[in-house]
N, C-alpha and C positions, 0 to 999 in steps of 0.2 A: 369124942379124942380117935387122934388117925397118932397112928405108929406107920412111924418113914423106915424104908430101911437101903440106902445103901451101894451098892459097887459097881466093883468097875474099870475101879483106878487102879494107874499101875504107874510102871518108867514106864515112859514113852522115848522114840529123841525127835528133833526138831522137823514136819514133814508128815507123819502119823500122827492114827486117824486111834480111836477112842471112844466108844460109847460106856455113858454110864449111863443106870440102871435105879429106880429107885421102885421101891415094894412096897406099898399100902393094906392097911391093915387099921381096924378097929370100925370104921365108919365106911359110910357108903360116898365113893373113890369119887363116886361124879358128882358128889357136890360142891366139889376142891374145887378153886384153880391152886395149880401148882408153879411152883419155882424154884431156876439153881440159882445161887450162889458163888462165891470163893472167899476165899481171906483166905491168902497168902501170910511168910513170915514178916509179923511186927506191921506190918496192913493190916485200914477197915474189910468186915467182908461185903464185900460190893456183888450188887447186883447180875447175870450172869441173862437170864432167859427167863421165858415165862408165859405160860398154854393157860387159858381160859375152862373152862369145867367141860366141854367139849372137843375140847383140837379143835375149832376154827379159827379158836383169833390165838396170834403168840408177837412177842417181842421180846427184841435181843437188847443187851451193850451192843452204845456204838462197837466198844475192844473185838468180839464177838462176830457179829456182823459179818452173817456169807461165811464162818466156818463155818461156827458151830448150829444146828439147827434140832431146838426142842419136839417130841411129839406124846404122846400120850395112847395108852389102850388099855379103856375104861373096866373092859370084861378083862383085864389080866390085874388090873389094879396098881398099873405101872409109870411112871411115869422117864425116857430117855432124852440122855442129850447126847446125839451124836457131836463128838467136837474132829474135824479136818484141821489137817496142817498145822498141826500144833504147833506152839511157841515158847521157847522157854519164860515168855511170862505171864504163860498162863500150867504154873506150878501153880501149885496150893490146895487146900482141902475147900472139895466139891463139898457143899450141901444142899438136899435137899425139903423143900418145908412150902404149905399144905396153904391156905386161908380156903375158909367155906361161906364162897361168896359165887355168885353170878356174873356179876361186871367184871369188871374187863378197864386197864390191867392194872396190875402192883407190885411197883419196880420197886418196893425201899420195903427197910427187914422188919420191922415194926407191920410192918402189914400185915405179918404172916405169926400165926397160930401154934401152926407143929410144926417140927425142926427131924430132920434127921439123922443121923451120928460124927458122918462124915464118909469121906473116901477120897485118902491123898492122888494124888495127881503129880508125876516130876514129869519134864520134859528135860532134857538134854540137848543138849549144840553139840 
């Protein structure tokens, strides 16, 4: 069982940067592939980025590629999402997710077993 707690969301302006963190507890963090998803009002939850158990492989949605960077620190049991050049369409609740796997990548919502409670990111124009 993995518990996930996101932080770092907030209000930003177009072009700003934010860094989200997701702290994991309750299991061997390095055994898990991690992902970030987001859900805007009235829309389905969508994939944003994923990182392999070691941090050696990453994969991004086209909408964020080149602007967002996912990383992890297994010593700190934490995964990060650095978000640069934010746009109003990035406004959403951001969720981190975990799947116990050494395979990669995992991009579907149903691929993940554990979810955090989400953190709101609002980008104004």
